[in-house]
VEXDREN-2710 file (C-alpha; in Angstrom, 1 decimal):
% VEXDREN-2710
k/r/px/py/pz
1/MET/202.1/95.0/-8.6
2/GLN/204.6/97.4/-7.0
3/ILE/203.9/98.5/-3.4
4/LYS/205.6/101.3/-1.4
5/ILE/204.9/101.6/2.4
6/GLY/205.9/104.6/4.3
7/ILE/206.5/104.1/8.0
8/GLN/206.2/106.9/10.6
9/ASN/209.4/108.3/12.0
10/SER/211.5/106.5/9.4
11/ASN/213.4/108.0/6.5
12/ARG/213.1/104.9/4.4
13/GLU/210.1/103.2/2.8
14/LEU/209.4/99.5/2.1
15/GLU/209.3/98.8/-1.6
16/PHE/208.5/95.4/-3.1
17/GLU/206.6/93.6/-5.8
18/SER/203.5/91.5/-5.0
19/VAL/201.4/89.1/-7.0
20/GLU/198.2/90.2/-5.2
21/THR/195.6/92.4/-7.0
22/ALA/195.3/96.1/-6.2
23/GLU/191.8/95.5/-4.8
24/THR/193.1/92.8/-2.4
25/ILE/195.9/95.0/-1.2
26/ASN/193.6/98.0/-0.8
27/ASP/191.2/95.9/1.3
28/LEU/194.0/94.7/3.6
29/VAL/195.2/98.3/4.0
30/GLU/191.7/99.6/4.8
31/LYS/191.2/96.9/7.4
32/ALA/194.5/97.7/9.1
33/ILE/193.7/101.4/9.2
34/ALA/190.2/100.9/10.4
35/GLY/191.5/98.9/13.4
36/SER/190.2/95.5/12.3
37/SER/193.8/94.2/12.3
38/ASN/196.8/95.3/14.4
39/THR/199.2/94.6/11.5
40/LEU/199.2/95.0/7.8
41/THR/200.4/91.7/6.4
42/LEU/201.3/91.4/2.7
43/LYS/203.1/88.7/0.6
44/ASP/205.8/89.7/-1.9
45/ASP/206.3/88.0/-5.2
46/LYS/208.9/85.6/-3.7
47/GLY/206.5/84.4/-1.1
48/ASN/208.0/86.4/1.8
49/LEU/205.6/88.0/4.3
50/VAL/205.9/91.7/5.0
51/LYS/204.3/92.8/8.3
52/VAL/203.9/96.4/9.5
53/PRO/202.2/97.5/12.6
54/ALA/199.0/99.4/11.6
55/SER/199.8/102.2/14.0
56/ALA/203.1/102.9/12.2
57/LEU/201.7/103.3/8.7
58/ALA/202.3/106.7/7.2
59/TYR/201.1/105.8/3.6
60/VAL/200.7/103.0/1.2
61/GLU/201.3/103.5/-2.5
62/ILE/199.9/100.8/-4.8
63/ALA/201.3/101.3/-8.4
64/ALA/199.0/100.7/-11.3
65/GLU/199.6/97.6/-13.3
66/GLN/201.4/98.4/-16.6
67/VAL/201.4/96.2/-19.6
68/ARG/205.0/95.8/-20.8
69/GLN/205.4/96.2/-24.5
70/VAL/207.8/93.9/-26.3
71/GLY/209.4/94.6/-29.6
72/PHE/209.5/97.8/-31.6
73/VAL/206.9/100.4/-30.9
74/SER/206.3/103.1/-33.5
END
């Protein structure tokens, strides 16, 4: 699952791969935006933690999972 996080007052965005499902990531983002949590904490596909203050979130883009095709496609 590819995730892009935009941060307020920053030209760059955080972009990383995660093994979490889209539903799990969406729930964590909604909790951070609602104020239940002060930070958005996600784990990337290498096991690293990514923490962003909830007040600094501009947007979060959760890419749809795509099945990769192998071989010749006609």
